[in-house]
N, C-alpha and C positions, 0 to 999 in steps of 0.2 A: 504494500500500500504506500503510495507516495506521501512524503512528509508534507504537512500543512494542508491536506485536503482529504475528503472522504470519497472513496471510489466504490460505488454500489456494484452489486453483482450484475453480470450481463449474460447474454446468451452465449458468449464466447466460452463460458465455463464448460459448455457441453461439447466443445471442439478443441480439446487440448492438443498440444504439439505431439508429433510422433516420438515415441521412445525407442522403438526397435524397427529395423528394416524400412527406414524412411525412404520414400520415393519408389517403393516396390509394391506389387499387388498384395504383399503380406504385411504391409505397414501396420504397426500397432501403437496405439496411444494408451493413456492411463486407464481409460474405460475398458478397452479390450483386455488389458492385463487383469483388471478387476474381474471381468467375466471369466477369464481362464482360471483365476484363483478360486472363484466361487464354484465353478464346475468341478474342479479338482477336489475341493473339500466335500462337495455333495456326493460325488462318486465314492470317495473314501468313506463317508458317513453311512451311506446306504449299503455299501458292501459290508461294512462292519456290522451293521444291524442284521442284514441277511445271514451273515456268517454266525452271529450270535443266536439268531432264531434256529438255524439248522443244528447247531451244537446242542442247544437246549432240548430240541425235539429228539435228537439222537440219544442223548443221555437221560431222557425222561426227567428233566429238571423242571418241576412244576412251579417253583418259586422263582420268578424272573429277577435278574439283577436290575439295578437302577437304570443302567444303560439300555438294557433290553426293554424295560418298562417304558422308557422314554420313546423308543422306536415303535413299540406297539401302540402307544397312545397317539403318536404323530401319524403313522400310517393308518391306524384305525379311524382317525378323524376323517381322513379323505375317503376311506372305504365306506364307512357307515353314514357319516353326516352329509356326504356329497354323492358318491357313486350309488350306493344302495338306496338312498332316499329318493333319488331322481329316476334311476334306471332299474331298480330291483336287484336282487342278488345275482342272477345269472348274467345279465348285461352289464351290471355294475362291475363284477369281477372281470368281465371280458375287456372292458375299457380302463380298468384300474391302473395298469402300468402307465398309460398316457396321462391320466388325470393326476397320478402321483408325481410324475415327472414335471408337469406344468405347475402344480402347487409348490413343490419344493424349489423349482427353478425360479419362479417369480418371487417367492418369499426370500430366498437367499440373495437374489440380485437386488431386491428392494432394500434389504436391511443394511447393505453396505453404505447406504446414504448417511447413516448416523454412526458409523464406525470410525474412530479417529485414525488419521493417516490415509484412509480411503476416501471418505467424505463425499462420495457421489454414488448414486445407484447405478447398477449395471443396466437397468431398464430405463434410464433417463434419456437415452437416444433411441430413435424409432426402430433401429435394425433388429434388435432382439425381440421386442414386443411384436413386431411384424412377423418374424419367423414363427413365434409361438401362435399367433393368430392364424397364420396360414396352416399350421399343423392342425389346429382346431377345425378350420374350414374344410380341409381335405378329409378329416376324420368324419365329420358329420355327413358330408356328401357320400363318402364310402359306406357309412352305416345305412344311409337311405337307399342307395343302389343295391347293397347287399340284401336288404330286407324286401324291397319292393321292385327292384329292377329299374328299367328306364321310366316306369310309371311314376317313380318318385318325383321326377321333374314336373310331370303333368299335374299331379296332385298338389305339389308345392306351389306351382305358379297359377293353377286354375282350380281353386277350391270348389268342391261341389256345392250346389245350391245357390250359386251366384247368378242373377239374371244375365242373359246373354248380352244385353245392352251395356252392362258394366264390365264385361270380361276384359276388354282391352285395358281399361284403367286398372283393374285388379291385377292383371298380368304385370303391368309396369311397376305397380306398388310392391308386389311380392318379389319381383326380380330385384328391385332396388334394395328392399329391406332384408331379404333372405340371402341373396347371393353376392351382394356388393357391400352393404353397410355392416353386416355382421363382423367380418374380419377387420374392417376399417375402424369401427367403434371399439372393438376389443383392444386393438393396438393403441389407438389414440387415448382411450380412457386411462390405460396404465401409464403411458408415457407422460401425459400432461400432469397426472397426479405426482409423479416423481420429479418432474421439472419444477412444479410449483413448490413442492416441499423443499427441494434443494435451494431454490432462490430465497425462500423465507429464512432457512437456517443460515445461509451465507450472509444475508442482510443483517440478521440479529447479531451474529458473532463478529462480523467485520465492523459493525457499528459499535459493539462493545469494546473492541480493540482500539478503535479511533477515540472513543470517549475517555477510556482509561489512560491511554498513553499520549494523546495529543490534545485532549480537551482540558479546559481550565475551569476551576470553580464548580458551578452547578452541573456542567457537562459531565464531570466525573461521576456525579450522583446518577445521572441518566444512564451511565454505563451499567450500573447495577440493574436498572430496569430492563435494558435490552438483553442483558445476560439472563435474567429471569424468564423473559419471553422466549429466548433461545432454548433454555432448558425445557420449558413447557412444550414448545414446538417439537423438540427432540422426542419427548414421550409420545406426543401425538403422531409423529412420523412412524414410530414403532407400531402403533395401532393401524395406521394407514398401510404400512407394509404388509401386515397380516390380512387386512380387509381386502386389499387389491389382489392378493394371491387367492383369497377365498372367492371373490367375485369373478375373477378370470376363470378359475376352475369350475365354479358353479355354472356360469354362462355356457362354457364349453359343454358341460354335461347336459344342460337344458337343450342346447342345439342338437346334440346327439339324440336325446329323448324325443324331440319333435320329429327328427328324421325317421326314427323307428316307429313312431305312432302310426296306427292304421288310418286315422283321419287327420290330415294336416290342416 
């Protein structure tokens, strides 16, 4: 921060300079390195949980360890509260690997926004949310075709019972809402929440630094206020990180459920 002035956060925060392989197709910046770190940690965590579950089952260990219990609660939340609740046990277990991946991926990437030295969410730029949204998009279309064949598109775009005079309008509305806006809104909702949260936190804590180290008199007192707001927003961002993971996974499940339903 330059001396003698306050520099507010800007959109440039989300376009950091290249750290590795600059000028090549494999160029990586800080956000990309955060994503790689989170994926590595998630793979290690899920592998450790699955290994613990397998050993417990093999050894007939009926009292789970704390680590195993944490894994059972975490995976069980996705399985029972999202997958089974929306799809039933059979279809819920069928799509559980995808839903579990989406939930933990979004949660892990979101939470880096409040971790010191990382300080930005892996989902704060559109690339990763768009990939996850496209995965959800392909899955619900696959589920619909698998269940209904090509009739899926007809029933999705031309619902039964609509007067023929309104069919062109309904067709356009359903095409836009079902096959275009779903992945777009999934990706944008997640990205914008992470962008807004990051800008608020940077604003609070950069203002705190400015008031404490460059302000005079009453401005130093204001630094305590901005620090308090920053702390409160940090707690709020933890809640938002979880809620966005839940909402993204839940909407993906709902889209799959609608594709599987006999009446669209």
